[in-house]
KOLZAMI-13971 format. One line per field, with one value per atom (N, C-alpha, C, O, CB): residue number from 1; atom name; x, y, z. Coordinates in nm, 4 decimals, decimal comma. Glycine has a CB too. Example, Ala and Ser with C-alpha at 12.3 -4.5 7.8 and 13.67 -1.06 7.14 Angstrom:
! KOLZAMI-13971
pos	(1; 1; 1; 1; 1; 2; 2; 2; 2; 2)
site	(N; CA; C; O; CB; N; CA; C; O; CB)
x	(1,3190; 1,2300; 1,3200; 1,4236; 1,1308; 1,2850; 1,3670; 1,2900; 1,3409; 1,4084)
y	(-0,5690; -0,4500; -0,3300; -0,3319; -0,4473; -0,2250; -0,1060; 0,0030; 0,1138; -0,0598)
z	(0,7800; 0,7800; 0,7800; 0,8465; 0,9046; 0,7080; 0,7140; 0,7870; 0,8039; 0,5725)
***
This chain:
! KOLZAMI-13971
pos	(1; 1; 1; 1; 1; 2; 2; 2; 2; 2; 3; 3; 3; 3; 3; 4; 4; 4; 4; 4; 5; 5; 5; 5; 5; 6; 6; 6; 6; 6; 7; 7; 7; 7; 7; 8; 8; 8; 8; 8; 9; 9; 9; 9; 9; 10; 10; 10; 10; 10; 11; 11; 11; 11; 11; 12; 12; 12; 12; 12; 13; 13; 13; 13; 13; 14; 14; 14; 14; 14; 15; 15; 15; 15; 15; 16; 16; 16; 16; 16; 17; 17; 17; 17; 17; 18; 18; 18; 18; 18; 19; 19; 19; 19; 19; 20; 20; 20; 20; 20; 21; 21; 21; 21; 21; 22; 22; 22; 22; 22; 23; 23; 23; 23; 23; 24; 24; 24; 24; 24; 25; 25; 25; 25; 25; 26; 26; 26; 26; 26; 27; 27; 27; 27; 27; 28; 28; 28; 28; 28; 29; 29; 29; 29; 29; 30; 30; 30; 30; 30; 31; 31; 31; 31; 31; 32; 32; 32; 32; 32; 33; 33; 33; 33; 33; 34; 34; 34; 34; 34; 35; 35; 35; 35; 35; 36; 36; 36; 36; 36; 37; 37; 37; 37; 37; 38; 38; 38; 38; 38; 39; 39; 39; 39; 39; 40; 40; 40; 40; 40; 41; 41; 41; 41; 41; 42; 42; 42; 42; 42; 43; 43; 43; 43; 43; 44; 44; 44; 44; 44; 45; 45; 45; 45; 45; 46; 46; 46; 46; 46; 47; 47; 47; 47; 47; 48; 48; 48; 48; 48; 49; 49; 49; 49; 49; 50; 50; 50; 50; 50; 51; 51; 51; 51; 51; 52; 52; 52; 52; 52; 53; 53; 53; 53; 53; 54; 54; 54; 54; 54; 55; 55; 55; 55; 55; 56; 56; 56; 56; 56; 57; 57; 57; 57; 57; 58; 58; 58; 58; 58; 59; 59; 59; 59; 59; 60; 60; 60; 60; 60; 61; 61; 61; 61; 61; 62; 62; 62; 62; 62; 63; 63; 63; 63; 63; 64; 64; 64; 64; 64; 65; 65; 65; 65; 65; 66; 66; 66; 66; 66; 67; 67; 67; 67; 67; 68; 68; 68; 68; 68; 69; 69; 69; 69; 69; 70; 70; 70; 70; 70; 71; 71; 71; 71; 71; 72; 72; 72; 72; 72; 73; 73; 73; 73; 73; 74; 74; 74; 74; 74; 75; 75; 75; 75; 75; 76; 76; 76; 76; 76; 77; 77; 77; 77; 77; 78; 78; 78; 78; 78; 79; 79; 79; 79; 79; 80; 80; 80; 80; 80; 81; 81; 81; 81; 81; 82; 82; 82; 82; 82; 83; 83; 83; 83; 83; 84; 84; 84; 84; 84; 85; 85; 85; 85; 85; 86; 86; 86; 86; 86; 87; 87; 87; 87; 87; 88; 88; 88; 88; 88; 89; 89; 89; 89; 89; 90; 90; 90; 90; 90; 91; 91; 91; 91; 91; 92; 92; 92; 92; 92; 93; 93; 93; 93; 93; 94; 94; 94; 94; 94; 95; 95; 95; 95; 95; 96; 96; 96; 96; 96; 97; 97; 97; 97; 97; 98; 98; 98; 98; 98; 99; 99; 99; 99; 99; 100; 100; 100; 100; 100; 101; 101; 101; 101; 101; 102; 102; 102; 102; 102; 103; 103; 103; 103; 103; 104; 104; 104; 104; 104; 105; 105; 105; 105; 105; 106; 106; 106; 106; 106; 107; 107; 107; 107; 107; 108; 108; 108; 108; 108; 109; 109; 109; 109; 109; 110; 110; 110; 110; 110)
site	(N; CA; C; O; CB; N; CA; C; O; CB; N; CA; C; O; CB; N; CA; C; O; CB; N; CA; C; O; CB; N; CA; C; O; CB; N; CA; C; O; CB; N; CA; C; O; CB; N; CA; C; O; CB; N; CA; C; O; CB; N; CA; C; O; CB; N; CA; C; O; CB; N; CA; C; O; CB; N; CA; C; O; CB; N; CA; C; O; CB; N; CA; C; O; CB; N; CA; C; O; CB; N; CA; C; O; CB; N; CA; C; O; CB; N; CA; C; O; CB; N; CA; C; O; CB; N; CA; C; O; CB; N; CA; C; O; CB; N; CA; C; O; CB; N; CA; C; O; CB; N; CA; C; O; CB; N; CA; C; O; CB; N; CA; C; O; CB; N; CA; C; O; CB; N; CA; C; O; CB; N; CA; C; O; CB; N; CA; C; O; CB; N; CA; C; O; CB; N; CA; C; O; CB; N; CA; C; O; CB; N; CA; C; O; CB; N; CA; C; O; CB; N; CA; C; O; CB; N; CA; C; O; CB; N; CA; C; O; CB; N; CA; C; O; CB; N; CA; C; O; CB; N; CA; C; O; CB; N; CA; C; O; CB; N; CA; C; O; CB; N; CA; C; O; CB; N; CA; C; O; CB; N; CA; C; O; CB; N; CA; C; O; CB; N; CA; C; O; CB; N; CA; C; O; CB; N; CA; C; O; CB; N; CA; C; O; CB; N; CA; C; O; CB; N; CA; C; O; CB; N; CA; C; O; CB; N; CA; C; O; CB; N; CA; C; O; CB; N; CA; C; O; CB; N; CA; C; O; CB; N; CA; C; O; CB; N; CA; C; O; CB; N; CA; C; O; CB; N; CA; C; O; CB; N; CA; C; O; CB; N; CA; C; O; CB; N; CA; C; O; CB; N; CA; C; O; CB; N; CA; C; O; CB; N; CA; C; O; CB; N; CA; C; O; CB; N; CA; C; O; CB; N; CA; C; O; CB; N; CA; C; O; CB; N; CA; C; O; CB; N; CA; C; O; CB; N; CA; C; O; CB; N; CA; C; O; CB; N; CA; C; O; CB; N; CA; C; O; CB; N; CA; C; O; CB; N; CA; C; O; CB; N; CA; C; O; CB; N; CA; C; O; CB; N; CA; C; O; CB; N; CA; C; O; CB; N; CA; C; O; CB; N; CA; C; O; CB; N; CA; C; O; CB; N; CA; C; O; CB; N; CA; C; O; CB; N; CA; C; O; CB; N; CA; C; O; CB; N; CA; C; O; CB; N; CA; C; O; CB; N; CA; C; O; CB; N; CA; C; O; CB; N; CA; C; O; CB; N; CA; C; O; CB; N; CA; C; O; CB; N; CA; C; O; CB; N; CA; C; O; CB; N; CA; C; O; CB; N; CA; C; O; CB; N; CA; C; O; CB; N; CA; C; O; CB; N; CA; C; O; CB; N; CA; C; O; CB; N; CA; C; O; CB; N; CA; C; O; CB)
x	(-10,8145; -10,8389; -10,7134; -10,6440; -10,9542; -10,6875; -10,5714; -10,6140; -10,7246; -10,5097; -10,5229; -10,5531; -10,5410; -10,4490; -10,4581; -10,6335; -10,6290; -10,5508; -10,5664; -10,7710; -10,4670; -10,3915; -10,4814; -10,5614; -10,2639; -10,4679; -10,5482; -10,4970; -10,3776; -10,5437; -10,5882; -10,5505; -10,4635; -10,4915; -10,6746; -10,3574; -10,2698; -10,3302; -10,3945; -10,1272; -10,3080; -10,3562; -10,2700; -10,1472; -10,3533; -10,3331; -10,2590; -10,2265; -10,3084; -10,3383; -10,1056; -10,0672; -10,0589; -9,9897; -9,9312; -10,1274; -10,1288; -10,0335; -9,9867; -10,2714; -10,0057; -9,9080; -9,9469; -9,8590; -9,8929; -10,0741; -10,1155; -10,0946; -10,0911; -10,2615; -10,0808; -10,0631; -9,9173; -9,8868; -10,1384; -9,8284; -9,6878; -9,6261; -9,6655; -9,6110; -9,5296; -9,4656; -9,3743; -9,3489; -9,3861; -9,3255; -9,2375; -9,1029; -9,0396; -9,2178; -9,0587; -8,9309; -8,9594; -9,0421; -8,8406; -8,8904; -8,9098; -8,8408; -8,7735; -8,8559; -8,8580; -8,7953; -8,6441; -8,5759; -8,8427; -8,5913; -8,4469; -8,3902; -8,2686; -8,4113; -8,4753; -8,4292; -8,4187; -8,3628; -8,2975; -8,4717; -8,4667; -8,5887; -8,7010; -8,4604; -8,5645; -8,6731; -8,7593; -8,7080; -8,6184; -8,8905; -8,9816; -9,0230; -9,0543; -9,1043; -9,0238; -9,0607; -8,9321; -8,8493; -9,1462; -8,9157; -8,7932; -8,8107; -8,9121; -8,7566; -8,7100; -8,7110; -8,5732; -8,4722; -8,7476; -8,5675; -8,4362; -8,3644; -8,4279; -8,4529; -8,2316; -8,1530; -8,1826; -8,1806; -8,0057; -8,2100; -8,2399; -8,3659; -8,3723; -8,2534; -8,4654; -8,5906; -8,5652; -8,6154; -8,6996; -8,4876; -8,4577; -8,3741; -8,3967; -8,3835; -8,2783; -8,1978; -8,2847; -8,2654; -8,0848; -8,3796; -8,4730; -8,5553; -8,5769; -8,5667; -8,6006; -8,6767; -8,5917; -8,6397; -8,7276; -8,4647; -8,3763; -8,3548; -8,3519; -8,2415; -8,3399; -8,3203; -8,4460; -8,4364; -8,2835; -8,5636; -8,6891; -8,7073; -8,7489; -8,8092; -8,6768; -8,6889; -8,5902; -8,6236; -8,6644; -8,4688; -8,3692; -8,4159; -8,4050; -8,2337; -8,4671; -8,5163; -8,6381; -8,6524; -8,5516; -8,7257; -8,8433; -8,8021; -8,8642; -8,9402; -8,6987; -8,6526; -8,5929; -8,5897; -8,5508; -8,5460; -8,4883; -8,5926; -8,5606; -8,3851; -8,7156; -8,8201; -8,8836; -8,9588; -8,9288; -8,8523; -8,9069; -8,9834; -8,9425; -8,7947; -9,0928; -9,1614; -9,1115; -9,1398; -9,3195; -9,0372; -8,9805; -9,0616; -9,1006; -8,8310; -9,0867; -9,1647; -9,0708; -8,9679; -9,2633; -9,1074; -9,0264; -9,0294; -8,9263; -9,0761; -9,1483; -9,1630; -9,2138; -9,3189; -9,2606; -9,1413; -9,1842; -9,3179; -9,3483; -9,0782; -9,3957; -9,5236; -9,4985; -9,4324; -9,6300; -9,5507; -9,5361; -9,6559; -9,7705; -9,5224; -9,6296; -9,7355; -9,7354; -9,6377; -9,7158; -9,8440; -9,8554; -9,7693; -9,7490; -9,8184; -9,7190; -9,6338; -9,4948; -9,4164; -9,6984; -9,4621; -9,3338; -9,2513; -9,1334; -9,3567; -9,3136; -9,2420; -9,2523; -9,3618; -9,2976; -9,1389; -9,1447; -9,1333; -9,0463; -9,0323; -9,2212; -9,2176; -9,1798; -9,2574; -9,3549; -9,0587; -9,0102; -9,0050; -8,9827; -8,8757; -9,0257; -9,0199; -9,1076; -9,1343; -8,8745; -9,1512; -9,2383; -9,1883; -9,1702; -9,3876; -9,1653; -9,1126; -9,2213; -9,2625; -9,0441; -9,2673; -9,3775; -9,3390; -9,4189; -9,4213; -9,2190; -9,1757; -9,1652; -9,1938; -9,0436; -9,1248; -9,1121; -9,2487; -9,2637; -9,0385; -9,3464; -9,4813; -9,5372; -9,5948; -9,5754; -9,5195; -9,5669; -9,4917; -9,5524; -9,5482; -9,3612; -9,2810; -9,3208; -9,3245; -9,1316; -9,3502; -9,3945; -9,5216; -9,5335; -9,4180; -9,6154; -9,7415; -9,7177; -9,7729; -9,8426; -9,6356; -9,6095; -9,5332; -9,5615; -9,5318; -9,4369; -9,3621; -9,4552; -9,4514; -9,2452; -9,5377; -9,6290; -9,7310; -9,7741; -9,7013; -9,7691; -9,8733; -9,8182; -9,8820; -9,9440; -9,7009; -9,6523; -9,5533; -9,5505; -9,5891; -9,4730; -9,3661; -9,4228; -9,4878; -9,2532; -9,3981; -9,4541; -9,3672; -9,4187; -9,4714; -9,2369; -9,1466; -9,1142; -9,0784; -9,0175; -9,1269; -9,1049; -8,9604; -8,9360; -9,1436; -8,8643; -8,7243; -8,6887; -8,6025; -8,6321; -8,7526; -8,7309; -8,7908; -8,7324; -8,7916; -8,9077; -8,9693; -8,8796; -8,8637; -9,1072; -8,8206; -8,7333; -8,6142; -8,5776; -8,6844; -8,5540; -8,4393; -8,4815; -8,4120; -8,3738; -8,5943; -8,6405; -8,6786; -8,6526; -8,7607; -8,7394; -8,7709; -8,6436; -8,6376; -8,8522; -8,5422; -8,4174; -8,3498; -8,3014; -8,3224; -8,3463; -8,2885; -8,3672; -8,3084; -8,2861; -8,4993; -8,5837; -8,5592; -8,5512; -8,7302; -8,5472; -8,5246; -8,3893; -8,3803; -8,5322; -8,2851; -8,1515; -8,1468; -8,0925; -8,0463; -8,2028; -8,2004; -8,2878; -8,2546; -8,2472; -8,3977; -8,4838; -8,4099; -8,4191; -8,6148; -8,3384; -8,2611; -8,1509; -8,1291; -8,2003; -8,0819; -7,9781; -8,0401; -7,9839; -7,9000; -8,1555; -8,2233; -8,2700; -8,2842; -8,3405; -8,2942; -8,3346; -8,2232; -8,2493; -8,3749; -8,1000; -7,9873; -7,9360; -7,8651; -7,8761; -7,9692; -7,9328; -8,0390; -8,1489; -7,9161; -8,0068; -8,1078; -8,1765; -8,1801; -8,0441; -8,2304; -8,3015; -8,4503; -8,4939; -8,2574; -8,5268; -8,6710; -8,7305; -8,6625; -8,7070; -8,8571; -8,9329; -8,9646; -9,0148; -9,0631; -8,9351; -8,9611; -9,0940; -9,1162; -8,8455; -9,1814; -9,3129; -9,3145; -9,4151; -9,4291)
y	(2,5333; 2,4825; 2,4168; 2,3417; 2,3850; 2,4462; 2,3870; 2,2573; 2,2446; 2,4859; 2,1628; 2,0345; 2,0493; 2,1134; 1,9225; 1,9900; 1,9951; 1,8758; 1,7634; 1,9977; 1,9019; 1,7943; 1,7223; 1,7853; 1,8488; 1,5896; 1,5189; 1,5531; 1,5743; 1,3648; 1,5577; 1,5883; 1,4779; 1,3594; 1,6081; 1,5184; 1,4211; 1,3788; 1,4576; 1,4795; 1,2546; 1,2052; 1,2660; 1,2600; 1,0492; 1,3232; 1,3853; 1,2820; 1,1970; 1,5014; 1,2917; 1,2025; 1,2852; 1,3869; 1,1302; 1,2421; 1,3107; 1,2404; 1,1300; 1,3162; 1,3031; 1,2503; 1,1122; 1,0297; 1,3453; 1,0850; 0,9545; 0,8415; 0,7244; 0,9593; 0,8765; 0,7749; 0,7509; 0,6608; 0,8144; 0,8288; 0,8156; 0,6948; 0,6589; 0,9421; 0,6322; 0,5146; 0,5529; 0,6707; 0,4384; 0,4506; 0,4724; 0,5275; 0,6037; 0,3422; 0,4903; 0,5375; 0,6325; 0,6034; 0,4183; 0,7468; 0,8439; 0,7962; 0,6931; 0,9823; 0,8709; 0,8342; 0,8381; 0,7665; 0,9264; 0,9212; 0,9317; 0,8225; 0,8145; 1,0677; 0,7393; 0,6321; 0,6722; 0,5983; 0,5833; 0,7879; 0,8348; 0,7821; 0,7878; 0,9899; 0,7310; 0,6756; 0,7883; 0,8808; 0,5879; 0,7807; 0,8837; 0,8607; 0,9564; 0,8893; 0,7380; 0,7064; 0,6941; 0,6070; 0,5748; 0,7812; 0,7801; 0,6871; 0,6915; 0,9224; 0,6024; 0,5109; 0,5166; 0,4984; 0,3643; 0,5413; 0,5468; 0,4119; 0,3071; 0,5894; 0,4163; 0,2938; 0,2000; 0,0780; 0,3267; 0,2560; 0,1737; 0,0908; -0,0235; 0,2605; 0,1476; 0,0749; -0,0407; -0,1512; 0,1703; -0,0152; -0,1202; -0,2317; -0,3496; -0,0609; -0,1944; -0,2936; -0,3763; -0,4973; -0,2255; -0,3125; -0,3845; -0,4856; -0,5981; -0,2851; -0,4460; -0,5379; -0,6582; -0,7716; -0,4650; -0,6330; -0,7446; -0,8400; -0,9616; -0,6918; -0,7866; -0,8721; -0,9537; -1,0722; -0,7867; -0,8922; -0,9646; -1,0754; -1,1859; -0,8680; -1,0473; -1,1488; -1,2627; -1,3793; -1,0859; -1,2297; -1,3329; -1,4222; -1,5445; -1,2689; -1,3635; -1,4439; -1,5273; -1,6411; -1,3530; -1,4716; -1,5472; -1,6656; -1,7717; -1,4559; -1,6486; -1,7591; -1,8736; -1,9873; -1,7092; -1,8442; -1,9488; -2,0225; -2,1227; -1,8884; -1,9748; -2,0380; -2,1558; -2,1376; -1,9346; -2,2737; -2,3971; -2,4695; -2,4678; -2,4876; -2,5324; -2,6237; -2,7637; -2,8173; -2,6131; -2,8219; -2,9547; -3,0566; -3,0320; -2,9599; -3,1702; -3,2768; -3,3829; -3,4142; -3,3397; -3,4386; -3,5430; -3,6675; -3,7305; -3,5755; -3,7021; -3,8159; -3,7638; -3,6999; -3,9240; -3,7899; -3,7405; -3,7999; -3,9154; -3,7723; -3,7207; -3,7651; -3,8165; -3,7496; -3,6493; -3,9344; -3,9897; -3,9485; -3,9740; -4,1445; -3,8860; -3,8478; -3,9487; -3,9613; -3,7014; -4,0190; -4,1209; -4,2428; -4,3259; -4,0629; -4,2545; -4,3665; -4,3588; -4,4526; -4,4932; -4,2493; -4,2389; -4,1198; -4,1344; -4,2275; -4,0020; -3,8780; -3,8440; -3,8174; -3,7621; -3,8446; -3,8053; -3,6529; -3,5898; -3,8751; -3,5958; -3,4533; -3,4392; -3,4750; -3,3837; -3,3861; -3,3730; -3,2303; -3,2067; -3,4330; -3,1315; -2,9914; -2,9084; -2,9460; -2,9398; -2,7945; -2,7048; -2,5613; -2,5191; -2,7197; -2,4852; -2,3481; -2,2465; -2,1670; -2,3048; -2,2491; -2,1621; -2,0144; -1,9314; -2,1988; -1,9809; -1,8419; -1,7853; -1,6676; -1,8289; -1,8675; -1,8217; -1,7919; -1,6957; -1,9266; -1,8735; -1,8508; -1,7187; -1,6395; -1,9690; -1,6964; -1,5713; -1,4519; -1,3488; -1,5754; -1,4652; -1,3559; -1,3257; -1,2090; -1,3907; -1,4272; -1,4045; -1,3204; -1,2274; -1,5382; -1,3542; -1,2800; -1,1362; -1,0429; -1,3491; -1,1180; -0,9835; -0,8969; -0,7779; -0,9916; -0,9563; -0,8799; -0,8350; -0,7193; -0,9642; -0,9257; -0,8909; -0,7857; -0,7035; -1,0157; -0,7887; -0,6987; -0,5615; -0,4597; -0,7613; -0,5573; -0,4332; -0,3550; -0,2321; -0,4633; -0,4233; -0,3545; -0,2885; -0,3540; -0,4531; -0,1576; -0,0810; -0,0898; -0,1071; 0,0649; -0,0782; -0,0725; -0,2127; -0,3013; 0,0012; -0,2316; -0,3631; -0,4086; -0,5260; -0,3613; -0,3189; -0,3600; -0,3989; -0,4844; -0,2477; -0,3386; -0,3821; -0,5203; -0,6023; -0,2808; -0,5462; -0,6790; -0,7859; -0,8935; -0,6819; -0,7566; -0,8547; -0,8896; -1,0065; -0,8013; -0,7891; -0,8141; -0,8937; -0,9871; -0,6820; -0,8581; -0,9292; -1,0739; -1,1646; -0,8560; -1,0956; -1,2331; -1,3152; -1,4306; -1,2325; -1,2563; -1,3290; -1,3642; -1,4761; -1,2460; -1,2701; -1,2971; -1,4064; -1,4951; -1,1693; -1,4013; -1,5014; -1,6416; -1,7375; -1,4646; -1,6543; -1,7860; -1,8422; -1,9595; -1,7772; -1,7614; -1,8087; -1,8486; -1,9538; -1,7007; -1,7664; -1,7970; -1,9179; -1,9956; -1,6754; -1,9352; -2,0518; -2,1801; -2,2800; -2,0393; -2,1781; -2,2963; -2,3248; -2,4403; -2,2765; -2,2221; -2,2417; -2,2912; -2,3784; -2,1105; -2,2362; -2,2760; -2,4203; -2,4814; -2,1866; -2,4757; -2,6161; -2,7084; -2,8096; -2,6525; -2,6739; -2,7591; -2,7337; -2,8179; -2,7399; -2,6209; -2,5925; -2,6497; -2,6843; -2,4402; -2,6592; -2,7024; -2,5808; -2,5648; -2,7892; -2,4964; -2,3784; -2,4037; -2,4566; -2,2513; -2,3673; -2,3816; -2,4365; -2,4513; -2,4700; -2,4663; -2,5185; -2,6648; -2,7004; -2,4368; -2,7493; -2,8933; -2,9262; -2,8964; -2,9787; -2,9880; -3,0286; -3,1794; -3,2360; -2,9816)
z	(0,9293; 1,0607; 1,1169; 1,0484; 1,0584; 1,2391; 1,3059; 1,3735; 1,4261; 1,4096; 1,3701; 1,4352; 1,5862; 1,6372; 1,3840; 1,6545; 1,7995; 1,8518; 1,8040; 1,8590; 1,9501; 2,0127; 2,1123; 2,1814; 2,0824; 2,1196; 2,2205; 2,3605; 2,3814; 2,1970; 2,4535; 2,5909; 2,6474; 2,6295; 2,6780; 2,7160; 2,7797; 2,9135; 2,9830; 2,7995; 2,9464; 3,0745; 3,1835; 3,1773; 3,0805; 3,2811; 3,3899; 3,4956; 3,5304; 3,4509; 3,5452; 3,6546; 3,7814; 3,7864; 3,6253; 3,8799; 4,0070; 4,1025; 4,0746; 4,0651; 4,2125; 4,3080; 4,3585; 4,3833; 4,4256; 4,3741; 4,4268; 4,3263; 4,3641; 4,4678; 4,1987; 4,0954; 4,0599; 3,9817; 3,9722; 4,1151; 4,0794; 4,1476; 4,2585; 4,1165; 4,0818; 4,1415; 4,2571; 4,2822; 4,0360; 4,3267; 4,4408; 4,3954; 4,4685; 4,5189; 4,2763; 4,2231; 4,1079; 4,0215; 4,1766; 4,1071; 4,0001; 3,8720; 3,8714; 4,0422; 3,7657; 3,6382; 3,6459; 3,5725; 3,5280; 3,7342; 3,7502; 3,8408; 3,8584; 3,8058; 3,8978; 3,9849; 4,1306; 4,2116; 3,9383; 4,1645; 4,3022; 4,3763; 4,3263; 4,3086; 4,4959; 4,5751; 4,6305; 4,6935; 4,6893; 4,6070; 4,6552; 4,7998; 4,8707; 4,5673; 4,8441; 4,9813; 5,0619; 5,0349; 4,9894; 5,1605; 5,2403; 5,3589; 5,4285; 5,2880; 5,3812; 5,4948; 5,5601; 5,4921; 5,4506; 5,6901; 5,7572; 5,7501; 5,7385; 5,9047; 5,7572; 5,7501; 5,8661; 5,8496; 5,7473; 5,9832; 6,0997; 6,0821; 6,1274; 6,2215; 6,0171; 5,9922; 5,8957; 5,9161; 5,9351; 5,7912; 5,6937; 5,7576; 5,7306; 5,5720; 5,8416; 5,9122; 6,0059; 6,0180; 5,9908; 6,0718; 6,1593; 6,0791; 6,1243; 6,2319; 5,9612; 5,8760; 5,8357; 5,8359; 5,7505; 5,8010; 5,7645; 5,8812; 5,8619; 5,7160; 6,0015; 6,1197; 6,1477; 6,1797; 6,2437; 6,1362; 6,1598; 6,0568; 6,0918; 6,1554; 5,9302; 5,8249; 5,8499; 5,8289; 5,6850; 5,8947; 5,9238; 6,0383; 6,0295; 5,9583; 6,1441; 6,2568; 6,2174; 6,2621; 6,3753; 6,1341; 6,0898; 6,0030; 6,0094; 6,0122; 5,9226; 5,8380; 5,9177; 5,8708; 5,7393; 6,0376; 6,1230; 6,2063; 6,2703; 6,2147; 6,2063; 6,2881; 6,2137; 6,1180; 6,3263; 6,2589; 6,2034; 6,3125; 6,4286; 6,1449; 6,2769; 6,3683; 6,3351; 6,2280; 6,3557; 6,4282; 6,4059; 6,4836; 6,5978; 6,4476; 6,4223; 6,4848; 6,5412; 6,4813; 6,3831; 6,6581; 6,7184; 6,6301; 6,6064; 6,8610; 6,5820; 6,4914; 6,3570; 6,3517; 6,5507; 6,2495; 6,1177; 6,0745; 6,1040; 6,0128; 6,0054; 5,9506; 5,8093; 5,7299; 5,9511; 5,7775; 5,6428; 5,5584; 5,5956; 5,6470; 5,4467; 5,3539; 5,2404; 5,1666; 5,3004; 5,2277; 5,1245; 5,1527; 5,0642; 4,9914; 5,2734; 5,3090; 5,2488; 5,2636; 5,2672; 5,1811; 5,1115; 5,1602; 5,1923; 4,9614; 5,1656; 5,1941; 5,3430; 5,3927; 5,1082; 5,4147; 5,5558; 5,5715; 5,5114; 5,6353; 5,6518; 5,6824; 5,8288; 5,9174; 5,6518; 5,8543; 5,9909; 6,0397; 6,1584; 6,0022; 5,9483; 5,9874; 5,8944; 5,7803; 5,9854; 5,9470; 5,8725; 5,8922; 6,0065; 5,9185; 5,7849; 5,7995; 5,8355; 5,7510; 5,6701; 5,9596; 6,0025; 5,9972; 5,9538; 6,1442; 6,0403; 6,0393; 5,8991; 5,8770; 6,1088; 5,8050; 5,6665; 5,6046; 5,5293; 5,5825; 5,6363; 5,5836; 5,6376; 5,5630; 5,6209; 5,7674; 5,8291; 5,7697; 5,7410; 5,9840; 5,7512; 5,6955; 5,5507; 5,5117; 5,7027; 5,4710; 5,3331; 5,3291; 5,2494; 5,2617; 5,4154; 5,4189; 5,4639; 5,4057; 5,5125; 5,5674; 5,6181; 5,5178; 5,5042; 5,7478; 5,4480; 5,3479; 5,2354; 5,1937; 5,2909; 5,1870; 5,0779; 5,1212; 5,0404; 5,0277; 5,2484; 5,2972; 5,3365; 5,3095; 5,4158; 5,3998; 5,4586; 5,3724; 5,3786; 5,5880; 5,2932; 5,2195; 5,0950; 5,0134; 5,1811; 5,0803; 4,9684; 4,8432; 4,7328; 5,0085; 4,8600; 4,7454; 4,6940; 4,7715; 4,7829; 4,5634; 4,5041; 4,5188; 4,5463; 4,3575; 4,5012; 4,5115; 4,6545; 4,6746; 4,4633; 4,7538; 4,8920; 4,9156; 4,9864; 4,9904; 4,8561; 4,8690; 4,8091; 4,8667; 4,8008; 4,6932; 4,6278; 4,7162; 4,7282; 4,4926; 4,7775; 4,8646; 4,9873; 5,0273; 4,9071; 5,0473; 5,1665; 5,1329; 5,2120; 5,2292; 5,0168; 4,9750; 4,9569; 4,9993; 4,8441; 4,8943; 4,8716; 5,0039; 5,0209; 4,7842; 5,0968; 5,2288; 5,2986; 5,3603; 5,3152; 5,2898; 5,3548; 5,2997; 5,3764; 5,3383; 5,1692; 5,1090; 5,1520; 5,1883; 4,9551; 5,1485; 5,1859; 5,3327; 5,3664; 5,1575; 5,4200; 5,5635; 5,5950; 5,6845; 5,6454; 5,5242; 5,5465; 5,5087; 5,5801; 5,4650; 5,3994; 5,3591; 5,4604; 5,4972; 5,2185; 5,5052; 5,6065; 5,7368; 5,8031; 5,6306; 5,7737; 5,8971; 5,8963; 6,0023; 5,9215; 5,7785; 5,7712; 5,8188; 5,8839; 5,6284; 5,7864; 5,8222; 5,9623; 6,0174; 5,7244; 6,0215; 6,1591; 6,2536; 6,2101; 6,1808; 6,3800; 6,4769; 6,5370; 6,6590; 6,5882; 6,4522; 6,4984; 6,4829; 6,3806; 6,4204; 6,5809; 6,5712; 6,6982; 6,7998; 6,4559; 6,6913; 6,8045; 6,7787; 6,6721; 6,8279; 6,8764; 6,8618; 6,9282; 7,0455; 6,9243; 6,8506; 6,9031; 6,9189; 6,9616; 6,8091)
***
């Protein structure tokens, strides 16, 4: 009697990852679209809600600004971006621009 090989699990196109085994991206995105995403993330990172009078939390910690654009951008990146490596780059850009935006006078004053 010959031994039977176990059936291999078949992978269909819908189950394949965004990047192939060779490192080639399966989902094509034009450069203009990616540049637009970077510009939107940069502008969102600069959007801060600044308060005229800081709010004291616990009587110790003053809160004078809130990164509203960064919160919205985090949700949109997690929801809309399919490729993980693109998400990582957009998150890194968002964090750097948000930190820079804190020290600049960029944002809306309430």
